[in-house]
C-alpha positions as CSV (number, residue, x, y, z in Angstrom):
1,M,-59.3,25.3,-5.8
2,L,-58.7,21.4,-5.3
3,I,-59.1,20.2,-1.7
4,C,-56.6,17.4,-0.7
5,P,-58.4,14.1,0.2
6,Q,-55.6,13.3,2.6
7,C,-54.9,16.6,4.5
8,K,-57.6,19.1,3.1
9,F,-55.0,21.4,2.1
10,E,-56.4,23.9,-0.4
11,N,-54.4,23.6,-3.8
12,P,-54.5,25.6,-7.0
13,N,-56.5,23.8,-9.8
14,S,-53.6,23.3,-11.6
15,N,-51.6,21.1,-9.0
16,K,-51.1,17.5,-9.8
17,F,-50.0,17.0,-6.4
18,C,-50.8,18.5,-2.8
19,Q,-48.4,21.1,-1.9
20,S,-49.0,20.1,1.7
21,C,-48.6,16.1,1.8
22,G,-47.8,15.3,-1.9
23,T,-51.2,13.2,-2.1
24,S,-52.0,12.9,-5.9
25,L,-54.8,15.0,-7.0
26,T,-55.3,13.1,-10.4
27,H,-55.3,9.5,-9.3
28,K,-56.4,7.6,-6.5
29,V,-56.1,4.1,-4.8
30,C,-58.8,1.6,-5.7
31,P,-60.1,0.5,-2.2
32,E,-60.7,-3.3,-3.4
33,C,-57.1,-3.9,-5.3
34,S,-54.8,-1.0,-3.9
35,T,-54.0,-0.2,-7.7
36,D,-52.8,3.4,-7.1
37,D,-53.3,4.7,-10.6
38,V,-56.9,5.0,-10.9
39,P,-57.8,8.4,-12.7
40,V,-60.0,10.5,-10.3
41,N,-62.8,11.1,-12.9
42,A,-63.2,7.1,-13.8
43,L,-66.2,5.3,-12.4
44,R,-64.5,1.9,-12.1
45,C,-60.9,0.9,-11.4
46,H,-59.1,-0.4,-14.6
47,N,-57.7,-3.4,-12.8
48,C,-60.4,-5.0,-11.0
49,G,-63.5,-3.3,-12.4
50,T,-64.7,-2.2,-8.9
51,E,-66.8,0.9,-8.8
52,C,-64.8,3.5,-7.1
53,G,-65.8,6.9,-8.4
54,T,-67.2,9.4,-6.5
55,V,-71.2,9.5,-7.4
56,F,-74.0,11.6,-6.4
57,W,-77.8,11.9,-7.0
58,A,-78.7,14.8,-9.3
59,I,-82.2,16.2,-9.0
60,I,-83.4,18.5,-12.1
61,A,-86.6,20.1,-10.8
62,Q,-89.0,22.5,-11.7
63,E,-91.3,22.7,-14.8
64,T,-89.1,23.5,-17.9
65,T,-89.5,22.2,-21.5
66,A,-87.7,19.2,-22.7
67,K,-86.2,21.2,-25.4
68,A,-84.8,23.6,-22.7
69,L,-82.8,20.8,-21.4
70,G,-81.1,20.3,-24.6
71,V,-79.7,23.9,-25.3
72,E,-76.5,25.7,-23.9
73,K,-77.1,28.2,-21.0
74,D,-77.7,31.9,-22.2
75,E,-75.1,34.7,-21.2
76,G,-77.8,36.0,-18.9
77,D,-78.6,33.2,-16.6
78,V,-76.7,33.0,-13.1
79,G,-76.0,30.3,-11.2
80,V,-74.5,29.9,-7.7
81,E,-71.7,32.7,-7.2
82,G,-71.9,33.2,-10.8
83,D,-71.0,29.6,-11.6
84,E,-72.5,29.1,-15.1
85,R,-74.0,25.7,-15.7
86,A,-76.1,23.9,-18.4
87,I,-77.1,20.7,-19.5
88,S,-74.9,19.6,-22.5
89,S,-76.9,17.0,-24.5
90,S,-77.3,16.0,-28.2
91,S,-80.8,15.5,-27.9
92,P,-83.6,16.6,-25.4
93,L,-83.9,14.4,-22.2
94,S,-83.3,11.0,-24.3
95,V,-79.4,11.0,-23.4
96,S,-77.0,8.3,-22.8
97,S,-74.2,8.0,-20.3
98,Q,-71.0,9.7,-21.0
99,I,-73.0,12.9,-21.5
100,A,-72.2,15.8,-19.2
101,L,-75.0,17.4,-16.8
102,D,-72.8,20.7,-17.0
103,S,-70.9,22.8,-19.4
104,Q,-67.9,22.3,-17.4
105,K,-68.7,18.6,-17.8
106,R,-68.1,17.8,-14.3
107,Y,-71.0,15.8,-13.7
108,Q,-71.3,12.8,-16.1
109,L,-74.7,11.1,-16.5
110,L,-74.7,7.6,-15.3
111,D,-78.2,7.0,-16.0
112,P,-80.3,7.9,-19.1
113,L,-82.8,10.8,-18.6
114,P,-86.5,9.6,-19.4
115,A,-87.3,10.1,-23.4
116,Q,-89.9,12.4,-23.5
117,T,-91.7,14.5,-26.5
118,E,-90.6,18.0,-27.5
119,T,-93.9,19.5,-25.9
120,A,-93.9,17.5,-22.7
121,T,-92.9,19.3,-19.5
122,I,-90.6,17.9,-16.7
123,T,-91.3,18.8,-13.1
124,D,-88.7,16.5,-11.3
125,V,-85.9,13.9,-12.6
126,G,-83.5,11.9,-10.4
127,V,-80.5,10.5,-11.7
128,R,-77.1,9.3,-10.7
129,V,-74.1,11.1,-11.8
130,L,-70.1,10.9,-11.7
131,D,-68.5,13.6,-10.3
132,C,-65.3,14.0,-12.8
133,Q,-63.7,16.6,-10.7
134,P,-64.3,15.2,-7.1
135,Y,-61.7,17.3,-5.6
136,Q,-62.9,20.5,-6.7
137,I,-64.8,22.4,-4.1
138,S,-68.2,23.5,-5.1
139,P,-69.9,26.9,-4.8
140,I,-72.3,25.3,-2.4
141,E,-69.5,23.7,-0.4
142,A,-67.8,27.1,-0.2
143,I,-70.9,29.1,1.0
144,L,-71.2,25.9,3.6
145,T,-67.7,26.2,5.0
146,S,-67.7,29.8,5.1
147,Q,-71.0,30.5,6.5
148,Q,-71.2,27.5,9.2
149,S,-72.4,29.9,11.9
150,D,-74.8,31.8,9.7
151,L,-75.4,29.8,6.4
152,L,-77.5,32.1,4.6
153,T,-76.4,35.4,5.2
154,P,-77.7,38.7,3.3
155,S,-74.6,38.7,1.6
156,V,-75.5,35.5,-0.4
157,E,-78.2,36.6,-2.7
158,A,-81.1,34.3,-2.6
159,S,-81.5,34.4,-6.4
160,R,-78.1,32.8,-6.7
161,I,-79.4,29.5,-4.8
162,P,-81.9,27.5,-6.3
163,H,-85.0,27.3,-4.0
164,L,-84.7,23.5,-3.6
165,A,-81.1,23.9,-2.7
166,K,-82.0,26.1,0.1
167,L,-84.3,23.6,1.6
168,Y,-81.4,21.2,2.0
169,I,-79.2,23.8,3.4
170,A,-81.7,24.9,5.9
171,L,-82.3,21.1,7.2
172,Q,-78.7,20.4,7.1
173,Y,-77.9,23.0,9.2
174,Q,-80.0,21.5,11.9
175,G,-77.6,18.4,11.6
176,Q,-80.5,15.8,10.8
177,P,-78.8,12.6,9.4
178,G,-82.2,11.7,7.8
179,I,-81.6,14.4,5.3
180,P,-79.0,13.7,2.5
181,P,-76.3,16.5,2.5
182,I,-76.1,18.8,-0.3
183,H,-72.9,18.7,-2.8
184,D,-73.6,21.3,-5.4
185,A,-76.5,23.4,-7.0
186,W,-77.3,25.8,-9.8
187,Q,-80.1,27.4,-11.6
188,Q,-80.7,27.4,-15.4
189,E,-83.5,29.6,-16.4
190,N,-86.4,27.9,-14.6
191,M,-84.7,24.9,-13.9
192,Q,-82.9,23.6,-10.8
193,V,-80.1,21.2,-10.6
194,V,-79.2,20.0,-7.1
195,I,-76.4,17.4,-6.4
196,I,-77.0,15.6,-3.4
197,E,-75.4,12.3,-1.3
198,D,-76.5,9.4,-3.4
199,R,-78.7,7.0,-1.3
200,S,-80.4,4.7,-4.2
201,H,-78.3,1.7,-3.3
202,W,-79.3,2.2,0.8
203,Q,-81.8,-0.3,2.1
204,L,-85.4,0.3,1.6
205,L,-87.5,0.7,4.8
206,L,-89.8,-1.6,3.3
207,D,-87.5,-4.5,2.8
208,L,-86.7,-4.6,6.5
209,W,-90.1,-3.8,7.7
210,Q,-91.3,-7.3,5.9
211,E,-88.5,-9.5,7.5
212,E,-89.7,-11.8,10.2
213,T,-86.9,-10.9,12.6
214,T,-88.1,-7.3,12.5
215,S,-89.5,-6.9,16.2
216,S,-92.5,-5.0,16.6
217,L,-91.0,-2.4,18.7
218,K,-88.5,-1.9,16.0
219,I,-91.5,-0.8,13.7
220,L,-92.8,1.3,16.3
221,H,-89.8,2.9,16.6
222,W,-89.6,3.6,12.9
223,C,-92.9,5.1,13.0
224,Y,-91.8,7.5,16.0
225,E,-88.9,8.6,13.5
226,M,-91.2,9.1,11.1
227,T,-93.2,11.6,13.0
228,Q,-89.8,13.3,14.2
229,L,-89.2,13.8,10.5
230,W,-92.8,15.1,9.9
231,A,-92.1,18.0,12.1
232,L,-88.8,18.8,10.9
233,L,-89.9,18.9,7.3
234,E,-93.4,20.5,7.9
235,P,-92.1,24.3,8.4
236,V,-90.3,23.8,4.9
237,G,-93.1,22.4,2.9
238,C,-91.3,18.8,2.4
239,R,-93.6,16.5,4.2
240,Q,-94.2,14.8,0.8
241,S,-90.9,13.1,1.4
242,L,-92.3,10.8,3.8
243,L,-95.5,9.7,1.6
244,D,-93.3,7.9,-1.2
245,L,-92.4,4.4,0.1
246,S,-89.3,4.1,-2.3
247,N,-87.9,7.2,-0.7
248,L,-87.9,5.8,2.9
249,R,-84.3,4.3,3.3
250,L,-82.3,3.0,6.2
251,D,-78.7,3.7,6.8
252,E,-76.2,1.1,8.2
253,D,-77.5,1.2,11.7
254,Q,-81.1,0.9,10.4
255,T,-81.9,4.5,11.1
256,L,-84.5,6.0,8.8
257,A,-83.6,8.6,6.2
258,L,-84.8,9.8,3.4
259,Q,-83.1,9.3,-0.4
260,R,-84.0,12.8,-1.4
261,L,-86.8,15.8,-0.6
262,Y,-89.9,16.5,-2.5
263,V,-91.9,19.5,-2.1
264,E,-95.5,19.4,-1.5
265,S,-97.9,21.3,-3.4
266,S,-100.6,23.6,-1.7
267,N,-102.8,20.3,-2.1
268,S,-101.2,17.0,-0.6
269,L,-100.3,14.2,-2.9
270,P,-101.5,10.7,-1.8
271,V,-98.9,8.2,-0.7
272,T,-97.3,6.3,-3.3
273,E,-96.4,2.7,-2.8
274,S,-94.3,1.7,-5.5
275,P,-93.4,2.9,-9.0
276,E,-95.8,0.4,-10.8
277,D,-98.9,1.6,-8.3
278,A,-98.1,5.1,-8.4
279,E,-100.7,6.0,-11.2
280,A,-103.6,4.1,-9.6
281,E,-102.8,5.3,-6.0
282,T,-102.7,8.9,-7.2
283,S,-106.4,8.8,-9.2
284,A,-108.0,6.5,-6.2
285,I,-107.5,9.3,-3.4
286,P,-108.7,12.9,-3.9
287,E,-106.5,15.7,-3.0
288,Q,-106.7,17.3,0.2
289,P,-104.7,19.4,2.5
290,L,-101.7,17.6,4.1
291,T,-102.6,16.3,7.6
292,I,-101.0,13.6,9.7
293,Q,-103.5,11.4,8.4
294,A,-101.0,10.8,5.6
295,L,-98.6,9.3,8.0
296,G,-101.0,6.9,9.1
297,R,-101.9,5.9,5.4
298,V,-98.1,5.5,4.8
299,W,-97.9,2.9,7.9
300,Q,-101.0,1.1,6.4
301,A,-99.4,0.8,2.9
302,L,-96.1,-0.3,4.8
303,F,-98.3,-3.2,6.3
304,R,-100.2,-4.1,3.3
305,Q,-97.0,-4.2,0.9
306,S,-95.1,-6.1,3.4
307,Q,-98.0,-8.6,4.0
308,R,-97.2,-8.1,7.7
309,T,-100.2,-8.3,10.0
310,Q,-100.8,-5.3,12.3
311,F,-100.3,-5.9,16.0
312,G,-102.2,-4.9,19.1
313,S,-103.5,-1.4,19.4
314,V,-101.9,-0.4,16.1
315,V,-105.1,-1.3,14.3
316,Q,-106.9,1.0,16.7
317,M,-104.3,3.8,16.2
318,L,-104.5,3.7,12.4
319,G,-108.3,3.6,12.5
320,D,-108.3,6.7,14.9
321,L,-106.0,8.5,12.5
322,E,-108.3,8.1,9.7
323,L,-111.1,9.1,11.4
324,G,-109.3,12.4,12.6
325,K,-109.4,11.3,16.3
326,I,-105.8,12.0,16.4
327,Q,-105.0,15.5,14.9
328,T,-101.6,16.5,16.3
329,I,-98.0,15.1,16.5
330,A,-98.1,15.2,20.2
331,Q,-101.0,13.2,20.4
332,L,-99.7,10.6,17.7
333,R,-96.6,10.3,19.8
334,S,-98.3,9.8,22.9
335,R,-100.5,6.9,21.2
336,L,-97.1,5.4,20.2
337,E,-95.8,5.6,23.7
338,E,-99.0,3.7,25.1
339,I,-98.4,0.8,22.4
340,S,-94.7,0.4,23.6
341,L,-96.0,0.3,27.2
342,E,-98.6,-2.4,26.2
343,L,-96.1,-4.4,24.4
344,E,-93.7,-4.2,27.3
345,A,-96.7,-5.4,29.5
346,L,-97.6,-8.4,27.1
347,G,-93.6,-9.7,27.6
348,T,-93.0,-8.6,23.9
349,A,-90.3,-6.1,25.4
350,T,-88.8,-6.1,28.7
351,L,-87.1,-2.7,28.1
352,P,-87.7,1.0,28.9
353,P,-90.7,2.1,26.7
354,I,-90.6,5.4,24.1
355,K,-90.5,8.5,26.4
356,E,-90.0,12.0,25.3
357,K,-88.7,15.2,27.0
358,N,-91.6,17.6,25.9
359,T,-95.1,16.9,25.1
360,A,-96.0,19.9,22.5
361,V,-94.4,20.5,19.2
362,P,-93.2,23.9,18.6
363,I,-95.0,25.7,15.7
364,I,-92.9,27.2,13.3
365,P,-94.2,29.9,10.9
366,Q,-94.6,28.8,7.5
367,S,-92.5,31.2,5.4
368,D,-91.8,31.6,1.6
369,E,-88.1,31.3,2.0
370,P,-86.9,28.0,4.0
371,E,-83.7,30.0,5.3
372,D,-85.9,31.8,7.9
373,I,-86.3,28.7,9.8
374,I,-82.6,28.5,10.5
375,S,-82.6,31.1,13.1
376,K,-85.3,29.2,15.1
377,S,-84.1,27.0,17.9
378,D,-84.4,23.5,17.4
379,D,-87.0,22.6,20.3
380,M,-88.7,19.7,18.7
381,P,-89.5,16.9,21.2
382,T,-86.7,14.1,21.4
383,V,-87.4,10.6,22.0
384,V,-85.4,9.5,25.1
385,L,-84.7,5.8,24.3
386,A,-82.6,3.4,26.4
387,M,-79.7,2.6,24.0
388,Q,-78.0,-0.9,23.6
389,L,-74.6,-1.8,22.4
390,S,-74.9,-3.1,18.7
391,S,-71.2,-3.6,18.1
392,L,-67.6,-2.8,19.8
393,E,-64.5,-2.9,17.6
394,D,-60.9,-1.8,18.3
395,A,-57.5,-1.8,16.7
396,G,-54.2,-0.8,18.1
397,R,-50.9,-0.3,16.9
398,T,-47.6,1.0,18.2
399,D,-44.4,2.5,16.3
400,V,-41.0,3.6,17.1
401,G,-41.1,6.8,14.7
402,R,-38.5,8.1,13.0
403,Q,-36.0,9.4,15.3
404,R,-36.2,7.2,18.2
405,H,-34.1,4.1,18.4
406,H,-36.4,2.0,20.7
407,N,-40.0,2.1,21.6
408,E,-40.9,3.0,25.1
409,D,-44.7,2.8,24.4
410,Y,-46.9,0.1,25.3
411,F,-50.6,-0.9,25.3
412,G,-53.0,-3.7,26.0
413,I,-56.6,-4.2,24.6
414,E,-59.1,-6.8,26.0
415,T,-62.8,-6.8,24.5
416,K,-65.1,-9.4,25.4
417,I,-68.4,-9.6,23.7
418,Q,-71.1,-11.6,24.9
419,K,-74.0,-12.2,22.3
420,L,-77.4,-13.9,22.4
421,E,-79.5,-13.9,19.2
422,L,-82.8,-15.3,18.7
423,P,-85.0,-15.3,15.6
424,K,-86.7,-12.1,16.9
425,S,-84.4,-10.8,19.4
426,R,-80.5,-9.8,19.9
427,I,-78.9,-8.8,23.0
428,L,-75.1,-7.9,22.9
429,Q,-73.1,-7.0,25.8
430,G,-69.5,-5.6,25.5
431,H,-66.7,-5.4,28.1
432,G,-63.6,-3.5,27.0
433,L,-60.4,-2.5,28.6
434,Y,-58.0,-0.3,26.7
435,I,-54.7,0.9,28.3
436,L,-52.0,3.1,26.8
437,C,-48.7,4.0,28.5
438,D,-45.8,6.3,27.4
439,G,-42.8,5.3,29.2
440,M,-39.7,7.5,30.3
441,G,-36.4,6.7,31.9
442,G,-34.5,5.8,28.6
443,H,-33.9,2.1,27.0
444,A,-34.7,-0.5,29.7
445,G,-36.2,2.1,32.0
446,G,-39.3,3.4,29.8
447,E,-39.9,0.3,28.1
448,I,-40.3,-1.9,31.3
449,A,-42.5,1.1,33.2
450,S,-44.9,1.2,30.4
451,E,-45.2,-2.6,30.0
452,L,-45.4,-3.2,33.8
453,G,-48.1,-0.5,34.0
454,V,-50.3,-2.0,31.4
455,N,-49.7,-5.7,32.8
456,T,-50.6,-4.6,36.4
457,L,-53.7,-2.9,35.2
458,R,-54.6,-5.7,33.4
459,Q,-54.4,-8.3,36.1
460,Y,-56.2,-6.0,38.5
461,F,-59.5,-5.9,36.5
462,Q,-59.2,-9.5,35.7
463,E,-59.8,-10.0,39.4
464,H,-61.8,-7.2,40.1
465,W,-64.1,-6.4,37.3
466,I,-67.7,-7.7,38.5
467,T,-69.6,-9.1,35.5
468,N,-71.8,-6.6,33.7
469,Q,-70.9,-3.8,36.0
470,L,-68.4,-0.8,35.2
471,P,-65.8,-0.8,37.7
472,T,-66.4,2.4,40.4
473,E,-64.1,5.3,40.6
474,D,-62.7,3.8,43.9
475,S,-62.0,0.6,42.1
476,I,-60.3,2.4,39.0
477,R,-58.3,4.5,41.5
478,E,-57.1,1.7,43.5
479,A,-56.0,0.1,40.3
480,V,-53.9,3.2,39.2
481,F,-52.2,3.2,42.5
482,L,-51.4,-0.4,42.2
483,A,-49.8,0.3,38.9
484,N,-47.4,3.4,40.6
485,E,-46.5,0.8,43.4
486,A,-45.1,-1.7,41.0
487,I,-43.1,0.6,38.9
488,Y,-42.2,2.7,42.1
489,K,-41.1,-0.5,44.1
490,L,-38.9,-1.4,40.9
491,N,-37.3,2.1,41.2
492,Q,-36.4,1.8,44.9
493,Q,-35.1,-2.0,44.4
494,D,-32.8,-0.7,41.6
495,A,-31.8,2.4,43.5
496,R,-32.8,4.6,40.5
497,S,-32.6,8.3,41.2
498,G,-33.1,11.8,39.5
499,V,-34.0,11.2,35.6
500,G,-32.8,7.6,35.8
501,R,-36.2,6.8,37.7
502,M,-38.3,5.1,35.3
503,G,-42.1,6.1,35.0
504,T,-44.8,6.3,32.5
505,T,-47.9,8.4,31.5
506,L,-51.3,6.3,31.6
507,V,-54.5,6.6,29.8
508,M,-57.2,4.1,30.2
509,L,-60.5,3.5,28.8
510,L,-63.1,1.0,30.4
511,I,-66.4,0.4,28.5
512,Q,-69.3,-1.8,30.1
513,D,-72.1,-1.9,27.2
514,T,-73.0,1.7,26.8
515,Q,-71.3,2.9,30.1
516,A,-67.5,4.2,29.7
517,A,-64.9,5.6,32.5
518,V,-61.5,7.1,31.5
519,A,-58.5,7.4,33.9
520,H,-55.2,9.2,33.2
521,V,-52.0,10.3,34.4
522,G,-49.7,12.4,32.5
523,D,-50.3,13.5,28.8
524,S,-51.3,10.9,26.9
525,R,-55.0,11.7,25.7
526,L,-58.4,10.3,25.1
527,Y,-60.2,12.0,22.2
528,R,-64.0,11.0,21.6
529,L,-65.6,11.8,18.1
530,T,-69.5,11.7,17.4
531,R,-71.5,13.1,14.4
532,K,-73.6,15.3,16.6
533,R,-70.8,16.9,18.7
534,G,-67.6,16.2,16.5
535,L,-64.1,15.9,18.2
536,E,-63.7,16.1,21.6
537,Q,-60.5,15.8,24.0
538,V,-61.6,14.2,27.1
539,T,-58.6,14.4,29.2
540,V,-56.6,17.4,30.2
541,D,-52.6,16.8,30.2
542,H,-51.0,16.6,33.5
543,E,-48.2,19.1,32.5
544,V,-47.0,22.4,33.5
545,G,-48.4,24.6,31.0
546,Q,-51.9,23.2,31.6
547,R,-51.3,23.6,35.4
548,E,-50.5,27.4,34.9
549,I,-53.7,27.7,33.0
550,T,-56.0,26.1,35.6
551,R,-54.4,29.0,37.7
552,G,-55.8,31.6,35.5
553,V,-52.3,32.3,33.5
554,E,-53.1,33.1,29.7
555,T,-52.3,30.2,27.4
556,S,-49.6,32.1,25.4
557,I,-47.9,33.0,28.7
558,A,-48.2,29.5,30.3
559,Y,-46.8,27.9,27.1
560,A,-44.0,30.4,26.9
561,R,-42.4,28.5,29.9
562,P,-39.2,26.7,29.1
563,D,-40.8,23.8,31.4
564,A,-44.3,24.1,29.9
565,Y,-44.4,20.6,28.6
566,Q,-42.9,18.9,31.7
567,L,-45.2,16.5,33.2
568,T,-46.5,17.2,36.5
569,Q,-47.5,13.5,37.2
570,A,-46.5,10.2,36.1
571,L,-46.7,6.4,37.3
572,G,-43.5,5.3,39.0
573,P,-41.0,8.3,40.2
574,R,-42.9,8.7,43.2
575,D,-45.2,6.9,45.6
576,E,-48.9,7.1,45.5
577,N,-49.0,10.3,47.7
578,S,-47.6,12.2,44.7
579,I,-50.1,11.2,41.8
580,N,-54.0,12.0,41.5
581,P,-55.2,10.4,38.8
582,D,-58.2,12.0,36.8
583,V,-61.4,9.7,36.6
584,G,-64.5,10.4,34.5
585,F,-67.4,8.7,33.4
586,F,-69.6,9.3,30.2
587,E,-72.4,7.3,28.6
588,I,-72.2,6.1,24.7
589,N,-75.7,7.3,23.7
590,E,-74.7,7.6,19.9
591,D,-72.2,5.8,17.6
592,T,-68.7,7.0,19.1
593,L,-65.3,6.7,18.0
594,L,-62.7,6.8,20.8
595,L,-59.0,7.2,20.2
596,L,-56.4,6.8,22.9
597,V,-52.8,8.2,21.8
598,S,-49.5,8.7,23.2
599,D,-48.0,12.3,22.7
600,G,-46.0,11.2,19.6
601,L,-49.5,11.2,17.8
602,S,-51.2,13.9,19.3
603,D,-48.4,16.7,19.4
604,N,-48.5,19.8,17.1
605,D,-52.5,19.5,17.1
606,L,-52.2,16.6,14.7
607,I,-55.4,15.1,15.8
608,E,-57.7,18.5,15.9
609,T,-56.1,19.1,12.3
610,H,-56.7,15.9,10.5
611,W,-59.8,14.6,12.4
612,Q,-62.2,15.1,9.5
613,T,-60.0,13.2,7.2
614,H,-58.4,10.6,9.1
615,L,-61.4,9.9,12.1
616,E,-64.5,11.0,10.9
617,P,-64.8,8.2,8.0
618,L,-63.9,5.4,10.6
619,L,-67.4,6.1,12.5
620,S,-68.9,4.1,9.4
621,S,-69.5,0.3,10.1
622,G,-67.7,-0.4,6.6
623,A,-64.4,1.5,7.6
624,N,-61.7,-0.7,8.7
625,L,-60.2,0.3,11.8
626,E,-57.0,-1.5,11.3
627,R,-56.3,0.6,8.2
628,G,-57.3,3.8,10.2
629,V,-54.9,3.1,12.8
630,T,-52.2,2.4,10.2
631,D,-53.1,5.6,8.6
632,L,-52.9,7.6,11.9
633,I,-49.5,6.2,12.5
634,D,-48.5,7.0,9.0
635,L,-49.8,10.6,9.4
636,A,-47.7,11.1,12.8
637,N,-44.4,9.9,11.0
638,Q,-44.9,12.4,8.4
639,H,-45.7,15.3,10.5
640,N,-44.1,14.5,13.6
641,G,-42.2,11.6,13.8
642,H,-39.8,12.7,16.6
643,D,-41.3,10.4,19.3
644,N,-43.0,6.9,19.7
645,I,-46.1,6.7,18.2
646,T,-49.2,4.6,19.8
647,G,-52.7,4.8,19.0
648,I,-55.9,2.7,19.9
649,L,-59.3,3.0,18.0
650,V,-62.3,1.8,19.7
651,R,-65.5,1.9,17.7
652,A,-68.9,1.6,19.6
653,K,-72.2,1.5,17.7
654,V,-75.6,1.9,19.5
655,R,-79.0,1.5,18.8
656,P,-82.2,2.0,20.4
657,N,-83.1,-0.6,23.2
658,L,-86.3,-2.0,21.3
659,E,-85.8,-5.7,21.4
660,S,-85.1,-8.2,24.2
């Protein structure tokens, strides 16, 4: 089954184009030079040489002889869902690129496997691989898709999923972005192959740790994130993943992440500082049961490797850790909180200290099978940090559509960024006003109403928005009533009546730093997308069908009415006594994508159907919002096109408020 990269439609394997949207299933567009005939199984663009292939990280794990890796799989071996795989190579382990990792030749090795002798054994190898069939759904992906509510049910035999893959699935179920998502996996004799997201190019924690501009509080927060990961990894026996400095990475928002998982043995392994020091470190520290002392040694190694001086009470904390005076994660977190308060008192920080909701770490019984933890509730202590804005970006576009002759939509965007950046601190204050109006009343009516509504609101907030304060509900309502009055007076002046009276819908978003407000009248909408909560429709349409639903009428009956989509509120046709704008407030406490749309873009559940392909990728800082909004307009023209189409994208990125 081939999953279309554009619309996620399921196509037969023989299809060359998507049956739903016509997207090519054999070629793709180069993101650098826009060449549109790059084969999907190519690593680089043939025109500009840019690497644009779908690359993953492959882990070949568990003990097996080198010779075993060089033979085809026996008929008796069973992989995930009966998917037979094998390492296809001409020589044991010492292979070059252009060699496939599996018998179907889907995963092509991009790095040579380490050369070893015939008698040597392999416990764990990691290499980059190119997915030559990127649109083909893998068995693991099929399981994750079909079992979202209960990923590992009894119907999925444990023997069909490699043990290491179960660890990734169990942790992925908990929604922890620090753990790389799994893509594919299979078992071959006593060897496991697991394909995960490639994070080998992500920034090393050590690199940023040693930067002079990295604040002490930032380092303190990374330590706290390690305690969170430690508590998450302990039940599945993967704390070893935190003890290798080369495995500690940072995502685009400088949040701690792991490159991969390492399974700990019954006795712990010592911290590995770097590949060249690994052998010396291993022999220098005797094996012992793994305790949180290991975290202290990781931190000591980071300070030592970065040649950065330990600060304040950190020296005492690390000493107490080594002496066993700090024995639990809760105690360690308490010490980190104390140090943050100390730094604040010394003037190193002027922001709220680290706090947490709970003080005790729940004990999850160790079990042989990691899926046993899936049913456990995630009650682990959470750091409650004040968040600060790290970036605020936007893009907007309007289009007449395919059936209308003129555009009655209108929008306005005003974003102001004030940034203070010093060698050891960075403060960003954001102020954003985003307004979208969908006019009605015909040519020279709807167009006038929508533009007048946007400009009236813009002018009001230019005069009444107090610096660094989000407007109050009363102020927002007053602005909406003024916009209504401006359009209403024009209707009265021109003696317009009935359907000839012009009006407009309104959806308006106001952002001040990490605080946001939304106001709307009519059926233009605001959507919110975050990685944790997915897509949410923030506004509720002011239309007859929705009004009936709020009165208790079933949805199918409410929208069976011929007037179901008739607006119950709009700006302009009547005086202010006939409108009641909805005004709401919310906090931006995680990276958020906000989308304001006219009904030409939201009709027929277009956003709800395509958000994973057209919105979710835009959460990433590297994604171009201008291109994103253009793609949304194109999508609406393809599936709707009956009305004017307008969209505004706003991307707000936040980070813990650890710096002044």
